[in-house]
Structure formats: structure tokens, C-alpha cells
C-alpha positions as CSV (number, residue, x, y, z in Angstrom):
1,M,-16.0,-1.8,18.3
2,L,-14.2,-2.9,15.6
3,L,-17.2,-5.4,14.2
4,D,-20.5,-2.8,14.9
5,R,-19.9,-1.3,11.1
6,I,-21.9,-3.7,8.5
7,K,-22.6,-1.9,4.9
8,P,-26.8,-2.9,4.5
9,L,-27.0,-5.4,2.1
10,D,-29.8,-3.5,0.4
11,A,-27.5,-0.7,-1.0
12,I,-25.0,-2.9,-1.9
13,L,-28.0,-4.4,-4.2
14,A,-29.1,-0.6,-5.1
15,T,-26.6,-0.8,-8.1
16,A,-27.3,-4.5,-8.9
17,N,-30.6,-3.7,-9.4
18,K,-30.0,-0.8,-12.0
19,K,-28.4,-2.9,-14.5
20,S,-30.3,-4.8,-17.1
21,L,-28.3,-7.6,-17.9
22,N,-29.6,-10.3,-20.3
23,R,-29.5,-13.7,-19.3
24,T,-28.1,-15.8,-22.1
25,L,-25.3,-17.7,-21.1
26,G,-25.4,-21.6,-20.5
27,A,-24.1,-24.4,-18.9
28,F,-21.9,-25.1,-21.9
29,Q,-20.5,-21.2,-22.0
30,L,-19.9,-21.2,-18.6
31,T,-17.7,-24.2,-19.0
32,L,-15.6,-22.5,-21.5
33,F,-15.7,-19.7,-19.6
34,G,-14.2,-21.1,-16.5
35,I,-11.9,-23.1,-19.0
36,G,-10.2,-19.9,-19.9
37,A,-9.7,-18.0,-17.5
38,V,-8.3,-21.5,-15.1
39,I,-6.2,-22.9,-17.8
40,G,-3.1,-20.5,-18.3
41,T,-0.8,-19.2,-15.4
42,G,0.0,-22.2,-13.3
43,I,0.5,-24.9,-15.7
44,F,2.7,-23.3,-18.0
45,V,5.3,-21.4,-14.7
46,L,4.4,-23.8,-11.6
47,T,4.8,-27.5,-13.1
48,S,8.6,-27.4,-12.3
49,A,8.2,-26.0,-8.6
50,G,5.7,-28.3,-8.5
51,A,7.8,-31.3,-9.3
52,Q,10.3,-30.3,-6.7
53,K,8.2,-30.2,-4.1
54,A,6.1,-33.8,-4.8
55,G,8.2,-35.2,-7.4
56,P,5.5,-37.7,-9.6
57,G,3.1,-36.8,-7.1
58,L,2.6,-33.5,-8.7
59,M,-0.2,-36.1,-10.0
60,L,-2.1,-36.2,-6.5
61,A,-1.2,-32.1,-5.7
62,F,-3.5,-31.3,-8.5
63,A,-6.5,-33.6,-7.5
64,I,-6.1,-32.2,-3.8
65,A,-5.9,-28.1,-4.8
66,G,-8.5,-29.3,-7.6
67,A,-10.8,-30.2,-4.6
68,V,-10.6,-27.4,-2.7
69,C,-11.1,-25.2,-5.3
70,I,-14.7,-27.1,-6.0
71,V,-16.2,-26.8,-2.7
72,A,-15.2,-22.9,-2.5
73,A,-16.3,-22.1,-5.7
74,L,-19.9,-23.3,-4.3
75,C,-19.6,-20.8,-2.0
76,Y,-18.6,-18.2,-3.9
77,A,-21.1,-19.1,-6.4
78,E,-24.1,-18.2,-4.0
79,I,-22.8,-14.8,-2.5
80,A,-21.5,-13.6,-5.8
81,A,-25.4,-14.1,-7.2
82,M,-26.3,-12.4,-4.4
83,I,-24.0,-9.5,-4.7
84,P,-23.2,-9.0,-8.4
85,V,-21.1,-5.5,-7.6
86,A,-17.2,-4.8,-7.5
87,G,-15.7,-5.2,-4.8
88,S,-15.2,-9.6,-4.7
89,A,-14.8,-10.9,-1.8
90,Y,-14.1,-7.3,0.2
91,T,-17.7,-6.3,-0.6
92,Y,-19.0,-9.2,0.4
93,S,-17.3,-9.4,3.7
94,Y,-18.9,-5.9,4.0
95,A,-22.1,-6.6,4.1
96,S,-22.3,-10.1,6.5
97,M,-19.1,-9.3,9.2
98,G,-18.7,-5.9,9.0
99,E,-15.8,-3.6,7.6
100,F,-13.1,-4.2,9.9
101,L,-13.3,-8.3,8.4
102,A,-14.2,-6.6,5.2
103,W,-10.7,-4.3,5.5
104,T,-8.5,-7.7,5.8
105,V,-9.9,-9.5,3.2
106,G,-9.5,-6.3,1.0
107,W,-5.9,-5.6,2.2
108,A,-5.4,-9.6,1.6
109,L,-6.9,-9.5,-2.1
110,I,-4.1,-6.7,-2.7
111,M,-1.6,-8.7,-1.7
112,E,-2.8,-11.6,-3.7
113,Y,-3.6,-9.7,-7.0
114,A,-0.3,-7.9,-7.4
115,I,2.1,-10.8,-6.0
116,A,-0.1,-13.1,-8.2
117,A,0.9,-10.5,-11.2
118,S,4.4,-10.0,-10.0
119,A,4.6,-14.6,-10.1
120,V,2.9,-14.2,-13.7
121,S,5.8,-11.8,-14.8
122,V,8.6,-14.2,-13.6
123,G,7.0,-17.1,-15.6
124,W,6.4,-15.5,-18.8
125,S,10.2,-13.8,-18.3
126,G,11.2,-17.9,-18.6
127,Y,9.7,-18.5,-21.9
128,F,10.3,-14.9,-23.1
129,S,14.3,-16.2,-22.2
130,G,14.1,-19.5,-23.2
131,T,11.8,-20.2,-26.0
132,F,11.4,-16.6,-27.6
133,L,15.1,-15.3,-27.4
134,N,17.5,-18.3,-27.1
135,E,15.3,-21.0,-29.5
136,I,13.8,-18.8,-32.0
137,L,16.0,-15.7,-32.2
138,G,19.2,-17.1,-31.1
139,V,20.3,-15.1,-28.0
140,S,20.9,-15.5,-25.1
141,L,20.2,-13.5,-21.7
142,P,23.4,-13.3,-19.6
143,P,21.9,-14.9,-16.0
144,A,22.6,-11.6,-14.5
145,L,19.7,-10.0,-16.3
146,S,17.0,-13.0,-16.6
147,A,16.9,-13.4,-12.7
148,G,17.0,-11.6,-9.1
149,P,19.7,-12.1,-6.8
150,L,16.6,-14.1,-4.1
151,A,15.7,-16.1,-6.8
152,L,19.8,-17.5,-7.3
153,G,21.3,-16.5,-4.2
154,G,24.6,-17.4,-4.7
155,A,24.9,-19.2,-7.5
156,P,26.4,-18.1,-11.0
157,G,24.4,-14.5,-12.1
158,G,21.5,-13.0,-10.9
159,V,21.1,-9.3,-10.2
160,I,17.8,-9.1,-11.6
161,N,14.9,-10.1,-14.1
162,L,15.0,-7.6,-16.6
163,P,12.1,-9.2,-19.1
164,A,9.6,-9.5,-15.9
165,L,10.3,-6.2,-14.9
166,I,9.8,-4.6,-18.2
167,I,6.6,-6.9,-19.2
168,A,5.1,-5.6,-15.8
169,L,5.8,-1.7,-16.7
170,L,4.4,-2.0,-20.3
171,I,1.5,-3.9,-18.7
172,T,0.8,-1.1,-16.3
173,G,1.4,1.6,-18.9
174,L,-1.3,-0.3,-21.1
175,L,-3.5,0.2,-17.9
176,V,-3.2,3.4,-17.5
177,I,-3.8,4.6,-20.9
178,G,-7.1,2.6,-20.8
179,T,-5.9,-0.2,-23.2
180,S,-7.7,-3.6,-22.5
181,E,-7.6,-7.1,-23.8
182,S,-10.4,-7.8,-27.0
183,A,-12.6,-11.1,-26.1
184,K,-12.1,-12.2,-29.7
185,L,-8.0,-11.7,-29.1
186,N,-8.5,-13.2,-25.7
187,A,-10.7,-16.3,-27.5
188,I,-7.8,-16.7,-29.8
189,L,-5.2,-17.0,-26.6
190,V,-7.5,-19.6,-24.9
191,S,-7.7,-21.9,-28.1
192,I,-3.8,-21.4,-28.8
193,K,-3.3,-22.6,-25.0
194,V,-5.6,-26.0,-24.9
195,I,-4.4,-26.9,-28.5
196,A,-1.0,-26.6,-27.7
197,L,-1.5,-28.4,-24.2
198,T,-3.1,-30.9,-26.2
199,A,-0.5,-31.4,-28.0
200,F,1.3,-32.4,-25.3
201,V,-0.1,-34.7,-24.2
202,A,-0.4,-36.9,-27.1
203,L,3.4,-36.1,-28.0
204,T,4.4,-37.4,-24.7
205,F,1.9,-40.4,-24.3
206,T,3.3,-41.8,-27.4
207,S,6.7,-40.8,-27.0
208,P,9.1,-43.7,-26.8
209,E,10.8,-41.3,-24.0
210,F,7.4,-42.2,-22.1
211,S,7.7,-44.9,-19.2
212,T,5.8,-45.9,-15.7
213,D,9.1,-46.8,-14.1
214,K,9.7,-43.2,-13.7
215,F,7.1,-42.5,-11.2
216,N,8.6,-44.4,-9.2
217,P,8.9,-43.2,-6.8
218,F,5.6,-41.8,-6.7
219,L,5.7,-39.6,-3.5
220,P,9.5,-39.4,-2.6
221,A,8.6,-36.5,-0.1
222,G,5.3,-37.8,1.1
223,I,1.8,-36.8,1.1
224,F,2.6,-34.5,4.1
225,G,6.3,-32.7,4.1
226,G,5.7,-31.3,7.5
227,W,3.9,-28.1,8.9
228,G,5.8,-25.0,7.3
229,T,8.0,-27.3,4.7
230,G,6.3,-27.0,1.5
231,V,7.0,-30.2,0.6
232,G,5.6,-33.0,0.0
233,A,2.0,-33.9,-2.3
234,V,0.0,-31.3,0.3
235,G,3.2,-28.8,0.1
236,A,3.0,-28.8,-4.0
237,A,-1.0,-28.6,-3.7
238,A,-1.0,-25.5,-1.5
239,T,1.8,-24.0,-4.6
240,I,-0.3,-25.1,-7.3
241,F,-3.6,-24.0,-5.8
242,F,-2.3,-21.1,-7.6
243,A,-2.9,-22.8,-10.9
244,Y,-6.9,-23.0,-10.2
245,V,-7.6,-19.0,-9.5
246,G,-9.0,-17.3,-11.6
247,F,-12.5,-19.6,-11.9
248,D,-14.6,-16.7,-9.8
249,A,-15.2,-15.5,-13.4
250,V,-17.9,-17.8,-13.7
251,S,-19.7,-16.8,-10.6
252,T,-19.7,-13.0,-11.2
253,A,-21.3,-14.1,-14.9
254,A,-24.2,-15.3,-12.4
255,E,-26.4,-12.6,-13.5
256,E,-26.0,-13.0,-17.2
257,T,-26.9,-16.9,-16.5
258,K,-30.0,-18.4,-18.1
259,N,-30.7,-20.7,-15.0
260,P,-28.4,-19.5,-12.5
261,Q,-29.8,-22.4,-10.5
262,R,-28.5,-25.2,-12.1
263,N,-26.2,-23.9,-14.8
264,V,-23.6,-21.7,-12.1
265,P,-22.6,-24.5,-10.4
266,I,-22.7,-27.0,-13.8
267,G,-19.6,-24.1,-14.9
268,L,-18.1,-23.6,-11.8
269,V,-17.4,-27.6,-11.2
270,G,-17.2,-28.5,-15.0
271,S,-14.5,-26.3,-15.6
272,L,-12.9,-27.2,-12.7
273,L,-13.3,-30.9,-13.0
274,F,-12.3,-30.3,-16.5
275,C,-8.9,-28.4,-15.8
276,T,-8.0,-31.0,-13.1
277,V,-8.3,-33.7,-14.9
278,F,-6.0,-31.6,-17.9
279,Y,-3.2,-30.9,-15.5
280,I,-3.1,-34.6,-14.0
281,V,-3.0,-35.9,-17.2
282,V,-0.2,-32.8,-18.4
283,A,1.8,-33.9,-15.2
284,A,2.0,-37.2,-16.2
285,G,3.0,-36.5,-19.5
286,A,6.1,-34.7,-18.2
287,V,6.6,-36.9,-15.5
288,G,6.7,-40.0,-17.4
289,T,9.0,-38.8,-20.4
290,I,11.8,-37.3,-18.6
291,G,11.1,-38.1,-14.8
292,G,10.0,-35.8,-12.4
293,Q,11.8,-36.7,-9.2
294,P,12.9,-33.9,-7.1
295,I,16.5,-32.6,-6.3
296,M,17.0,-33.7,-2.5
297,G,18.5,-32.6,0.4
298,P,19.6,-33.7,3.7
299,G,17.9,-36.0,5.3
300,G,15.9,-36.8,2.1
301,V,13.8,-33.7,1.8
302,P,14.0,-32.1,-1.0
303,F,15.6,-28.3,-1.4
304,P,12.8,-25.4,-1.5
305,A,11.8,-24.6,-4.7
306,G,13.5,-21.1,-6.3
307,S,16.2,-22.0,-3.3
308,E,19.9,-20.8,-3.5
309,E,20.7,-24.4,-3.3
310,L,18.5,-25.7,-5.6
311,A,19.8,-23.4,-8.0
312,R,23.8,-24.3,-7.6
313,Q,22.5,-28.2,-7.9
314,C,20.2,-27.2,-11.2
315,A,23.9,-25.4,-12.4
316,M,25.6,-29.2,-12.2
317,P,25.9,-30.7,-15.7
318,E,24.3,-33.8,-14.5
319,H,21.2,-31.7,-13.8
320,A,21.0,-29.5,-16.7
321,G,17.4,-31.5,-18.3
322,A,15.9,-32.1,-15.1
323,L,12.6,-31.1,-15.1
324,V,12.7,-29.2,-11.8
325,C,15.1,-27.4,-13.0
326,S,13.3,-25.5,-16.1
327,N,12.3,-22.0,-16.2
328,E,9.9,-23.6,-18.9
329,A,9.0,-26.5,-18.1
330,L,6.4,-28.0,-20.6
331,A,8.4,-26.5,-23.5
332,H,11.7,-28.4,-21.9
333,V,10.1,-31.4,-21.9
334,L,9.3,-31.6,-25.5
335,R,12.9,-30.7,-26.8
336,E,14.1,-33.2,-24.7
337,I,12.4,-36.2,-26.4
338,G,12.6,-34.8,-29.9
339,F,10.0,-32.1,-30.5
340,S,11.8,-29.1,-30.6
341,G,9.7,-26.9,-32.8
342,I,6.5,-28.2,-31.7
343,G,8.0,-27.1,-28.1
344,N,9.0,-24.1,-29.1
345,T,5.7,-23.3,-30.6
346,L,4.0,-24.2,-27.2
347,G,6.4,-21.8,-25.2
348,I,5.4,-19.3,-27.7
349,A,2.3,-19.9,-27.1
350,A,2.9,-19.1,-23.0
351,F,5.2,-16.3,-24.7
352,L,1.8,-14.6,-26.0
353,A,-0.8,-15.8,-23.6
354,L,0.9,-14.7,-20.2
355,P,0.5,-10.9,-20.8
356,S,-3.3,-11.0,-20.9
357,V,-3.1,-12.6,-17.4
358,I,-0.9,-10.1,-15.9
359,L,-3.2,-7.2,-17.3
360,V,-6.5,-8.8,-15.9
361,L,-4.1,-9.4,-12.4
362,I,-3.3,-5.5,-12.3
363,F,-6.7,-4.5,-13.0
364,G,-8.0,-6.5,-10.9
365,Q,-5.6,-5.7,-8.1
366,T,-6.1,-1.6,-8.8
367,R,-10.4,-2.2,-8.8
368,I,-10.3,-3.7,-5.4
369,F,-7.9,-0.7,-3.8
370,F,-10.2,1.8,-5.6
371,V,-13.5,0.0,-4.2
372,M,-11.4,0.6,-0.9
373,A,-10.3,4.2,-1.4
374,R,-13.9,5.3,-2.5
375,D,-15.4,3.7,0.7
376,G,-12.8,5.8,2.4
377,L,-11.0,3.6,3.6
378,L,-7.8,4.6,2.0
379,P,-7.1,8.0,0.9
380,E,-9.2,9.8,-1.8
381,K,-6.3,10.4,-3.9
382,L,-6.1,6.6,-4.8
383,S,-9.2,6.9,-6.3
384,S,-8.3,10.0,-8.5
385,V,-9.3,8.9,-12.3
386,H,-6.7,10.1,-15.4
387,P,-8.3,13.7,-16.8
388,K,-7.5,12.2,-20.4
389,Y,-7.6,8.7,-19.9
390,K,-10.5,8.2,-17.5
391,T,-8.0,5.8,-15.8
392,P,-7.7,5.0,-11.6
393,H,-4.3,5.9,-12.9
394,V,-2.3,7.1,-9.6
395,V,-3.3,3.4,-7.8
396,T,-2.6,1.8,-10.8
397,L,1.0,3.6,-11.2
398,L,1.6,2.7,-8.0
399,T,0.4,-1.4,-8.4
400,G,2.6,-1.3,-11.4
401,G,5.8,-0.5,-9.3
402,V,5.2,-3.2,-6.7
403,V,4.5,-5.6,-9.4
404,A,7.7,-5.2,-11.3
405,I,9.7,-4.7,-8.2
406,A,8.6,-8.0,-7.1
407,A,8.8,-9.7,-10.2
408,A,12.3,-8.1,-10.9
409,F,14.0,-10.2,-7.5
410,F,11.7,-13.0,-6.4
411,P,11.7,-16.6,-8.0
412,V,8.0,-17.3,-9.4
413,G,7.3,-20.5,-6.7
414,K,8.2,-17.9,-4.1
415,L,6.1,-15.5,-5.3
416,A,3.0,-17.9,-5.8
417,D,3.2,-19.4,-2.3
418,I,3.1,-15.4,-0.4
419,S,0.0,-15.4,-3.2
420,N,-1.9,-18.6,-2.7
421,A,-1.9,-17.1,1.4
422,G,-4.3,-14.4,0.3
423,T,-6.5,-16.1,-1.8
424,L,-7.1,-18.6,0.6
425,Y,-7.5,-16.3,3.1
426,A,-10.3,-14.5,0.7
427,F,-12.1,-18.1,-0.4
428,M,-11.8,-19.1,3.9
429,M,-14.2,-15.4,4.3
430,V,-16.3,-16.2,1.8
431,A,-17.3,-19.2,3.0
432,I,-18.0,-18.2,6.2
433,A,-19.8,-14.6,5.0
434,V,-22.2,-17.5,3.2
435,M,-22.9,-18.8,6.5
436,V,-23.0,-15.4,8.2
437,L,-25.9,-14.2,5.6
438,R,-27.7,-17.9,5.7
439,R,-28.8,-17.1,9.6
440,R,-28.8,-13.6,9.1
441,D,-31.1,-12.9,6.0
442,P,-32.4,-16.5,5.4
443,Q,-35.2,-15.1,3.6
444,R,-33.0,-12.8,0.9
445,Q,-33.6,-14.2,-2.7
446,R,-30.8,-16.4,-4.3
447,S,-30.7,-17.8,-7.7
448,F,-28.1,-20.2,-6.8
449,R,-27.7,-21.9,-3.1
450,V,-25.1,-23.7,-2.2
451,P,-26.0,-28.0,-1.6
452,A,-26.0,-29.2,2.0
453,V,-24.4,-25.5,3.0
454,W,-23.6,-26.2,6.2
455,I,-21.5,-29.2,5.2
456,I,-19.9,-27.8,2.3
457,A,-18.6,-24.2,3.8
458,P,-17.0,-25.8,6.7
459,L,-15.5,-27.8,4.2
460,T,-14.4,-25.2,2.2
461,V,-13.0,-23.4,5.7
462,L,-11.0,-26.4,6.9
463,G,-9.8,-26.8,3.4
464,T,-8.2,-23.6,2.9
465,I,-6.6,-23.3,6.3
466,F,-5.3,-26.8,5.7
467,L,-3.4,-25.9,2.3
468,F,-2.4,-22.6,4.1
469,L,-0.6,-24.8,7.0
470,N,1.1,-27.3,4.4
471,L,2.8,-23.4,2.8
472,P,6.4,-23.0,3.4
473,T,6.8,-20.9,6.9
474,E,8.0,-17.9,4.8
475,A,4.5,-17.4,2.7
476,M,2.7,-18.3,6.2
477,L,4.4,-15.2,8.3
478,F,4.1,-13.0,5.0
479,L,-0.3,-12.8,5.3
480,P,-0.2,-12.1,9.0
481,G,2.5,-9.5,8.4
482,W,0.9,-7.8,5.6
483,G,-2.4,-7.7,7.8
484,F,-0.9,-6.6,10.9
485,L,0.8,-3.4,8.7
486,G,-2.9,-3.3,6.8
487,I,-4.6,-3.0,10.3
488,V,-2.1,-0.2,11.6
489,I,-3.2,1.6,8.5
490,Y,-6.9,1.0,9.4
491,L,-7.1,2.1,12.9
492,S,-4.7,4.9,12.1
493,Y,-6.7,6.5,9.2
494,G,-9.4,4.0,7.5
495,R,-11.8,3.4,10.8
496,R,-12.2,7.8,10.8
497,H,-12.6,8.3,7.5
498,S,-14.9,5.5,6.7
499,H,-18.1,6.7,4.4
500,L,-19.9,4.6,6.5
501,G,-18.5,5.4,9.6
502,R,-19.5,9.1,9.1
503,G,-23.3,7.6,8.1
504,V,-23.1,7.7,4.0
505,V,-23.0,4.3,2.2
506,E,-21.4,5.0,-1.3
507,V,-21.7,2.4,-3.7
508,V,-19.4,2.0,-7.7
509,D,-21.5,0.5,-10.1
510,D,-18.4,-1.4,-11.8
511,I,-20.8,-1.1,-15.3
512,G,-22.3,2.4,-15.0
513,G,-19.6,4.3,-12.6
514,L,-22.7,5.5,-11.6
515,E,-22.9,6.5,-7.2
516,H,-25.7,6.2,-5.2
517,D,-25.8,7.7,-1.6
518,F,-27.9,6.4,1.6
519,P,-28.1,7.9,4.5
520,I,-28.3,5.8,7.6
521,D,-29.1,6.5,10.8
522,T,-27.2,3.1,12.7
523,P,-24.7,3.1,15.6
524,A,-22.0,2.5,13.2
525,S,-23.1,6.3,11.8
526,K,-21.7,7.9,15.1
527,P,-18.2,8.8,15.3
528,D,-15.6,7.3,16.8
529,R,-14.3,8.6,20.0
């Protein structure tokens, strides 16, 4: 049976018990940590794509996406505090729902991280070309080298997104040789982002260009654009859900938190509420100054973000200054209202900060890949460690190559939608895992418990399904297609080579790099026939 292999939770927790981490973090530190983890890619990169889908209703879209994230965050907090080891939602699923479903989660996470890294690379490319090269150095990159053919279709130019390709390969090289981001440098970059966005809000709301008339019509495509269309406020929420990914970093700090029962939910919900309000205000500033109405196609439906049709419209002079046509939306807004210098500074803030996000995403993807390989579900070669640099170089190079190719040929909006499909599936499975473990192991110590779990967890499941169904059709279809490929690999390789299936539970300590073998005598230890 496919659902017969469940990794013993006691074996998984044996790794966590080897750790002796001090509980030093309070609610305020956790909230700041969450803000730093969340604010980044989405608000800098996806504002224009969101406006094309929802118009001024972009503000409502941020609220919808934030609400789904808050209920998901509570589920994430409980299970991360219970199982504070490597593997994220993949490990949680392995301990609650078994190897097969854990495989599907891990396979979706591989897709999520890799494609998200590609999306950030494309977003960085827009700021590199528009702010750094054009505005600062006065150099214009040919259109053929600044966007891929799948971004511009038949519009002028568009062969390869060279900056996106290069930044993805550079980050991959850094990860292979073991270079990681400095905590102090990261704190500085977070401060730069928050200060830049605060300045954006102050300048737009006090600008003579700001007018409430620009918010009408507020929902030009309605709240629901229709299943599979990806437009309307809910369709935009499904896309800009990408802007909130990263909050799970707070839940992973549960073991180092003082009074986690109180401080973990404060840190999670507090940081998400702050970011949601911040995002709404930033969106209001952008729309209120230069407008945010989408460019409509036949039948009054907005052209799809990142489509050939939209690219043709944006190439026309009458749309040159439109918010929805900018690759660096926030810097573009400030330039349009006469603050070119500050707009360039904001663009430089994004230019400096986004590579660290790419690094974290590729790193996270390789760790999921690495743990699955160490469990025997993928070839052991993928878990090879470089003899000099002591990094999983094989899987890092493989991941980096895929990220670079996707970044070179796809637009940011489509990449974010596909990444969100994997994220929403993983979040849904975490919520289900919380309910399963509450039933199966109710006496297990939980340093944080989801309040009203039988309401919150089902709401998380419904919320993630709701947003998934409002993604564009191609993004919805990509996940099951990718999942089918994963199932084929699992049945043809992973199930036969699984360590759990061979009777050995191998736990990897992501801090110490230790392994512990726990022989087990369960039906799962018997080989397949």
C-alpha cells in the first residue's frame, strides 16, 4: 500500500533532542525577524503584475493573501515546534501521513523553491536593467537581452533575460563554494528595504499627484475574475501570495524562543499583520499617484500579466508610463512623480537586497532535495558533499541550472503563479498534518498549540484551495503535471530504495550534520513484492 510507511516521530525528534539551543528570542525580536523574512520580492517585483490583474483592488488582494497566510502560519508554528529538524513540510508529512504523501510534498517544495528563485532573478533583472544600468550608468541593455521570448512573445525584442541568467548562476556558484549571507549584512539590507518603502509611502501620499479619483473603478475586473483566469482581486491575491512566502522562518525559530506558547503566534501573526498593512499602504501610494488600472483586452477582461498581448500594448506610447507595464514598479512610480533620485535609491535597495533572497531560496531547495536523497527517495549521488567546500555541490549545480534557464526565458508573473501552486499545496498539507497528529498523538508535548485547531486548520485547507483555484489555468495544471512526473519517479525508484522501506530510519541533523540509525520492525520495513 502506498500509505503504509510513516516515519516514527520519536526517531525524528531524537535529532532535535541532541540540540541545546538557548531560548533567547522574545515576541518583538520574532516579529522583526518575520518582517525581515517577508518583505522583499513580492512588493518590489509583483506590484505591476498584481495591478494588471486587479487594478486598484490590488489592496484588497494583499488583504486576502495575508489572511490565508495568517491561518496557515498558526498551523506551521505548532508542527514546526513539535518537529524542529531539517526537511520542512516534507518531514512533517513523513511523520504524520506517510512516505508517499511526504514525497508529493517534497516534490512540490522542490518546484516551489526553484521557480521562486527564478522569479526573484527575473525581478532583480528589472531593477538591474532599469535602475542600475539605465538610470545610474546611462546604459541601455538591448530588449533582446533583457527579457525572454516567453515574456514578450511577438513583441519587439526578447531573446533571453541575460541579467536574470547571470545572477542565478552567480548565486549558484557562491553556494557551491560555501559562501553564505552574513547576518549583519542581511540586517542592514532589511533596514534599507523598510526605510526605502517608508520613504515611498511618505512621498506618494504627500505628492500633489495623489488623488482618490485614481482608485475608480476600484475593481475593474471584479472580485472574482472567473476560475482559471487569474484576474480580479482573488486572482491577484493568488499571484501576490508570493509576497508573503518567508514567514515560516519565524516558526523554525520556535526552539530558540522564550515562552513559545505566547511569543511564536505573536511573532508570526504580528509580522504578517505588519507586512499586510504595509503592502496595502504601498499599493495605495502607487495607485493613488500614477493610477493602477489594468490594460483591458476583448470583453473587458485584463490582458494576462506577462502575456504577448500585454507586451504589445505596453510597447505603445500611450502606455509607456503605466504602472502595469513597469519591471521596477515602485522606482518607476517615484520617477513619474518627480522623485527620480529617490526612485533610483529605492531601485538600488531592491537591486542590493534581492540577491540574498535568491540565495536563501536556492539554499532551501537544495536542502529539501538533499534530505530526500539522504532518505533514499532520490539517488544517493545527489547528496554527495564536495570534498573541499563541504557543500552538496551536485544538487546545487543541478538546481542552479534549472533556476537560471527558467529565469532566462519566463516572465516574473508566470513564474510566481507556478511557484505559488507548490507553496499552497505544501501549506495545505501542513494544516492536514496538524490535524492528523492531534488525533494520532494527542499526548505529544507541544510548546505551541493552534487555538481552535478544528476551525483554523480546515480554514487553512479551504483558503489554500480557494487561492489555488484562482491561479491561471496553466499554473494550476503545472502542479499536477509536475506531481505526475514525481509519482513516476517515486514508484520506479524512490519506493524501492527508501531507507524506511529497508528498515532503517536515518535522521539528519541540519546543525551538526549527524546521522542516527534507528532499526525498526514494522510492516514498512518489509520490501515491496
